Every structure is written in C-alpha cells, then in structure tokens.
C-alpha positions in Angstrom: 141.5 58.5 -17.2 140.0 59.0 -20.1 136.9 56.7 -19.5 136.6 55.5 -23.2 134.3 52.5 -22.9 131.4 55.6 -21.8 132.8 58.2 -25.8 132.1 54.6 -27.1 128.3 54.6 -25.7 128.6 58.2 -26.2 129.9 57.8 -30.1 127.2 54.8 -29.9 124.4 57.1 -29.6 125.6 60.4 -31.7 125.3 57.0 -34.5 121.8 56.1 -33.5 121.2 59.6 -33.1 122.2 60.5 -37.0 121.0 57.8 -38.1 117.1 58.5 -37.3 118.2 62.2 -38.9 119.2 60.8 -41.9 115.9 58.9 -42.2 113.7 61.6 -41.7 115.3 63.1 -44.2 114.9 60.3 -47.1 111.4 60.2 -45.7 111.2 64.2 -46.3 113.0 63.5 -49.6 110.6 61.2 -50.5 107.0 63.4 -49.7 108.8 66.3 -51.5 109.4 64.1 -55.2 106.0 62.9 -54.7 104.5 65.9 -54.3 106.5 68.1 -57.0 108.4 70.5 -54.8 112.2 70.8 -55.9 114.5 68.3 -53.6 118.0 69.5 -54.6 118.3 70.9 -51.4 117.1 68.2 -49.4 119.2 66.2 -51.0 122.1 68.3 -50.3 121.4 68.4 -46.7 120.9 64.6 -46.4 124.6 64.6 -47.9 126.1 66.3 -45.3 124.1 64.5 -42.3 125.6 61.4 -44.3 128.9 63.1 -44.2 129.2 63.8 -40.6 127.5 60.7 -39.5 130.7 59.3 -41.5 132.5 61.4 -39.7 131.2 60.0 -36.1 131.8 56.2 -36.8 135.9 57.4 -38.1 135.6 58.8 -34.2 134.2 55.3 -32.1 136.8 53.2 -34.6 139.4 55.7 -33.4 137.7 55.4 -29.4 137.6 51.3 -30.9 141.7 50.7 -31.8 142.4 52.4 -28.1 140.0 50.5 -26.2 141.9 47.3 -27.4 145.2 48.8 -27.7 
C-alpha cells in the first residue's frame, strides 16, 4: 500500500525548496539589474523554476485527492 501521507510530506518539502530557489533567483535578478547586467537568461530560468513549482503543486493536489477519496 502506498503511503500517501509520506508522499504529501515529500511534496510539501519539494514545494518549499522550490520556493526558496525562486526567492534566491528573484534576489539575484534584482542585484544583476541594479548593476546594469542583462537579466533575460536569469528571468528565463526563474520562469522554469516557477513552472516546476506549479507542477509540484499540481502533484500535491493529486495526492490530496487520493487522501480524501
């Protein structure tokens, strides 16, 4: 039997880590922009991080559905 509560805890941890990466990337973009550096690639990477977090959040919802169903 699959332990969905353990999967939920793991998903929550992954989302929290993604949030940390997103925050760090946003801070990096601010520092680069303040110094006049191009930030397009850094912003593209931020977009990838946000997209990954969205996938993780969707996965978390699937786990919650299994727990409630």
